[in-house]
VOBA-1610 file (N, C-alpha, C; in pm, whole numbers, padded with zeros to 5 digits, always signed):
BEGIN
Met+00108-00108+00001Met+00014+00000-00017Met+00116+00121-00004Ser+00207+00091+00063Ser+00321+00212-00001Ser+00338+00304-00085Ser+00339+00156-00201Ser+00402+00216-00301Ser+00275+00247-00359Ala+00156+00239-00361Ala+00038+00310-00434Ala+00048+00429-00389Ser+00054+00449-00238Ser+00030+00581-00137Ser+00208+00686-00236Asn+00246+00616-00203Asn+00370+00705-00325Asn+00373+00767-00384Arg+00332+00657-00494Arg+00317+00702-00665Arg+00181+00827-00640Arg+00095+00816-00569Arg-00016+00901-00588Arg+00046+01076-00492Lys+00179+01023-00421Lys+00162+01164-00383Lys+00250+01200-00500Ala+00333+01145-00565Ala+00456+01176-00651Ala+00388+01212-00717Ser+00261+01167-00859Ser+00185+01227-00924Ser+00122+01337-00882Ala+00120+01371-00770Ala-00014+01495-00682Ala+00109+01632-00697Val+00274+01581-00608Val+00397+01683-00663Val+00376+01744-00788Ala+00415+01645-00892Ala+00409+01642-01068Ala+00319+01759-01053Leu+00183+01722-01037Leu+00048+01813-01131Leu+00064+01952-01078Ala+00105+01955-00912Ala+00113+02078-00893Ala+00272+02183-00978Val+00365+02112-00939Val+00451+02146-01033Val+00441+02209-01179Val+00380+02109-01255Val+00281+02151-01373Val+00192+02283-01387Gly+00093+02255-01252Gly+00018+02371-01276Gly+00078+02531-01255Leu+00130+02521-01151Leu+00247+02636-01096Leu+00336+02686-01233Ala+00393+02558-01287Ala+00459+02615-01404Ala+00355+02704-01537Gly+00220+02643-01527Gly+00136+02682-01657Gly+00102+02843-01643Leu+00084+02895-01449Leu+00023+02972-01424Leu+00135+03111-01470Ser+00257+03063-01443Ser+00393+03137-01478Ser+00393+03188-01641Leu+00332+03140-01672Leu+00336+03093-01827Leu+00226+03207-01872Ala+00087+03179-01789Ala-00016+03263-01824Ala-00006+03419-01753Ser+00060+03405-01668Ser+00107+03547-01610Ser+00238+03646-01678Ala+00304+03560-01743Ala+00413+03635-01852Ala+00343+03646-01954Ala+00230+03606-02004Ala+00147+03612-02140Ala+00094+03727-02151Thr+00018+03732-02006Thr-00024+03879-02036Thr+00023+04028-01996Leu+00186+04061-02026Leu+00256+04158-02027Leu+00245+04180-02199Asn+00213+04255-02244Asn+00202+04352-02372Asn+00313+04462-02334Leu+00452+04405-02400Leu+00528+04519-02422Leu+00516+04544-02543Ser+00603+04669-02609Ser+00643+04699-02732Ser+00702+04856-02704Gly+00787+04734-02760Gly+00957+04851-02741Gly+01039+04855-02874Ser+00927+04921-02964Ser+01003+04941-03113Ser+01056+05087-03137Thr+00988+05154-03067Thr+01006+05317-03122Thr+01011+05384-02981Leu+01098+05497-03036Leu+01156+05612-02912Leu+01136+05702-02928Ala+01060+05803-02874Ala+01026+05920-02866Ala+01136+06012-02826Ala+01198+06164-02900Ala+01273+06245-02816Ala+01182+06352-02889Asn+01166+06455-02802Asn+01187+06616-02869Asn+01256+06728-02774Thr+01254+06843-02785Thr+01274+06956-02753Thr+01180+07058-02737Ala+01198+07154-02658Ala+01118+07247-02675Ala+01161+07404-02609Thr+01128+07489-02653Thr+01265+07656-02598Thr+01132+07650-02531Val+01241+07681-02392Val+01158+07752-02257Val+01175+07887-02268Ala+01095+07972-02202Ala+01149+08110-02202Ala+01194+08121-02052Ser+01326+08258-02093Ser+01451+08252-01965Ser+01327+08372-01925Cys+01398+08394-01749Cys+01355+08509-01688Cys+01439+08569-01666Gln+01571+08577-01778Gln+01655+08673-01759Gln+01692+08717-01875Pro+01633+08850-01878Pro+01645+08932-02021Pro+01806+08917-02106Thr+01789+08868-02219Thr+01901+08870-02288Thr+02025+08963-02264Ala+01950+09094-02314Ala+02042+09216-02265Ala+02098+09241-02140Thr+02079+09153-02027Thr+02142+09142-01868Thr+02180+09005-01843Pro+02319+08958-01898Pro+02367+08842-01810Pro+02368+08831-01680Val+02364+08715-01632Val+02443+08676-01500Val+02597+08680-01509Thr+02623+08728-01410Thr+02804+08707-01426Thr+02822+08664-01330Val+02918+08519-01303Val+02942+08441-01191Val+03089+08514-01098Gly+03075+08475-00994Gly+03170+08484-00892Gly+03193+08409-00800Phe+03304+08465-00747Phe+03335+08350-00621Phe+03415+08425-00478Thr+03398+08375-00389Thr+03480+08370-00295Thr+03554+08284-00236Thr+03715+08305-00197Thr+03782+08168-00167Thr+03813+08210-00071Ala+03856+08081+00024Ala+03937+08091+00159Ala+04071+08029+00167Phe+04156+08039+00224Phe+04277+07983+00202Phe+04303+07838+00309Ser+04326+07727+00230Ser+04308+07590+00313Ser+04457+07550+00372Val+04466+07467+00411Val+04600+07432+00450Val+04614+07263+00483Ala+04424+07235+00506Ala+04427+07124+00521Ala+04450+07012+00479Thr+04467+06992+00318Thr+04531+06875+00250Thr+04658+06964+00144Ser+04637+07047+00064Ser+04770+07105+00047Ser+04749+07189+00005Pro+04820+07279+00068Pro+04775+07455+00067Pro+04720+07533-00051Ser+04582+07593-00015Ser+04585+07647-00128Ser+04420+07710-00123Tyr+04396+07779-00216Tyr+04246+07884-00232Tyr+04147+07743-00229Lys+04066+07758-00169Lys+03944+07685-00244Lys+03837+07776-00250Val+03744+07732-00283Val+03600+07802-00346Val+03509+07771-00227Ala+03514+07873-00172Ala+03386+07893-00041Ala+03272+07957-00090Ser+03218+08020-00152Ser+03106+08052-00180Ser+03078+08076-00347Val+02963+08045-00404Val+02951+08110-00565Val+02901+08207-00557Gln+02913+08307-00634Gln+02763+08444-00636Gln+02727+08439-00808Leu+02622+08451-00824Leu+02574+08522-00924Leu+02516+08629-00911Lys+02551+08719-01024Lys+02523+08881-00992Lys+02454+08918-01123Ser+02377+09034-01094Ser+02258+09092-01234Ser+02195+08999-01205Val+02131+08908-01142Val+02000+08816-01134Val+01862+08941-01171Asp+01786+08882-01250Asp+01654+08969-01315Asp+01581+08959-01178Ala+01463+09051-01150Ala+01404+09068-01060Ala+01272+08898-01072Ala+01221+08871-01231Ala+01184+08760-01275Ala+01239+08659-01232Cys+01369+08609-01173Cys+01446+08540-01157Cys+01411+08478-01006Ala+01375+08600-00964Ala+01351+08585-00780Ala+01321+08453-00782Ala+01292+08411-00617Ala+01261+08283-00583Ala+01309+08130-00649Lys+01378+08122-00758Lys+01329+08014-00840Lys+01465+07979-00789Asp+01472+07812-00805Asp+01566+07708-00799Asp+01667+07792-00897Val+01793+07757-00832Val+01931+07766-00850Val+02033+07646-00867Arg+02064+07569-00966Arg+02225+07528-00951Arg+02303+07549-01035Val+02418+07561-00923Val+02557+07554-01032Val+02618+07462-01036Thr+02766+07413-01136Thr+02787+07301-01114Thr+02950+07339-01195Leu+03025+07346-01096Leu+03164+07359-01097Leu+03254+07247-01197Leu+03299+07335-01307Leu+03359+07231-01370Leu+03522+07213-01388Gly+03597+07131-01414Gly+03729+07138-01396Gly+03788+07088-01528Ala+03916+07077-01604Ala+03965+07000-01694Ala+03923+06914-01755Gly+03891+06884-01909Gly+03790+06821-01974Gly+03625+06776-01951Asp+03642+06903-01818Asp+03478+06907-01758Asp+03404+06846-01693Ala+03482+06802-01653Ala+03454+06741-01543Ala+03431+06812-01429Val+03308+06697-01320Val+03235+06790-01258Val+03303+06817-01092Leu+03356+06908-01079Leu+03449+06885-00902Leu+03349+06913-00842Gly+03246+06935-00839Gly+03134+06992-00741Gly+03020+07047-00796Glu+02877+07051-00657Glu+02746+07168-00743Glu+02727+07231-00663Val+02662+07352-00634Val+02604+07396-00542Val+02494+07456-00570Ala+02353+07455-00515Ala+02181+07466-00545Ala+02141+07567-00416Gly+02040+07642-00447Gly+01989+07722-00362Gly+01840+07845-00415Lys+01841+07904-00349Lys+01715+07983-00463Lys+01769+08153-00495Ala+01739+08201-00581Ala+01767+08282-00698Ala+01761+08381-00609Ala+01808+08537-00584Ala+01786+08649-00526Ala+01797+08745-00616Thr+01673+08857-00608Thr+01720+08974-00713Thr+01851+09051-00673Gly+01956+09072-00807Gly+02054+09092-00789Gly+02173+09036-00768Thr+02213+09007-00654Thr+02333+08883-00608Thr+02245+08803-00529Thr+02318+08664-00601Thr+02254+08535-00463Thr+02344+08450-00476Thr+02436+08472-00306Thr+02546+08366-00297Thr+02481+08261-00224Leu+02584+08184-00270Leu+02562+08007-00250Leu+02683+07951-00167Ala+02620+07960-00049Ala+02776+07908+00035Ala+02771+07793+00099Ser+02689+07682+00005Ser+02736+07562+00046Ser+02816+07475-00018Val+02907+07496-00082Val+03015+07461-00173Val+03055+07296-00107Pro+03075+07209-00185Pro+03156+07117-00141Pro+03266+07155-00078Ala+03307+07074+00019Ala+03438+07129+00064Ala+03552+07062-00016Gly+03686+07161-00015Gly+03814+07108-00077Gly+03817+07107-00290Ile+03747+07218-00328Ile+03737+07247-00405Ile+03838+07364-00432Ala+03935+07360-00528Ala+04031+07386-00568Ala+04000+07514-00622Ala+03989+07674-00593Ala+03981+07766-00686Ala+04038+07735-00816Ala+04183+07730-00848Ala+04303+07708-00930Ala+04196+07611-01038Ala+04110+07492-01015Ala+04091+07386-01034Ala+04004+07455-01136Val+03897+07542-01110Val+03765+07552-01147Val+03771+07629-01319Glu+03748+07595-01426Glu+03764+07628-01553Glu+03618+07719-01611Lys+03512+07665-01590Lys+03363+07658-01646Lys+03294+07668-01537Val+03158+07695-01509Val+03057+07686-01461Val+02881+07666-01501Ala+02868+07600-01512Ala+02727+07555-01606Ala+02618+07680-01454Val+02538+07706-01521Val+02427+07756-01374Val+02259+07783-01532Val+02191+07707-01393Val+02029+07700-01436Val+01977+07749-01334Ile+01832+07820-01417Ile+01755+07902-01267Ile+01631+07842-01371Ser+01580+07733-01266Ser+01416+07715-01329Ser+01279+07716-01196Asp+01206+07679-01229Asp+01047+07665-01159Asp+01068+07573-01030
//
């Protein structure tokens, strides 16, 4: 009797495995994916800063002897910011040789001069070659 009982148990287990496999396939069959197209577009965005009044970028520096004695960037200043840009988010990325990102600082724009003081520590002033600035809603 145990032989017949073992066969029934084995048959039940096999049936359960086949049933689960069928459910897995049925679940996968319900996925309708289509990845044959890719869409991209560009849009012109109105600037809050008048073209005739460019924003200028300046820095304050502090001498540091922590790792190698040199002047480090202490803050980034955006000057001539138009009133239409006030209270908008501003992000400045400091770029070095080969456009390598040295650090980034963010804050809120203010009319006139905006000072962003949360510059990551240790950025040598001499290493900054370019900046990228964005002011957005």
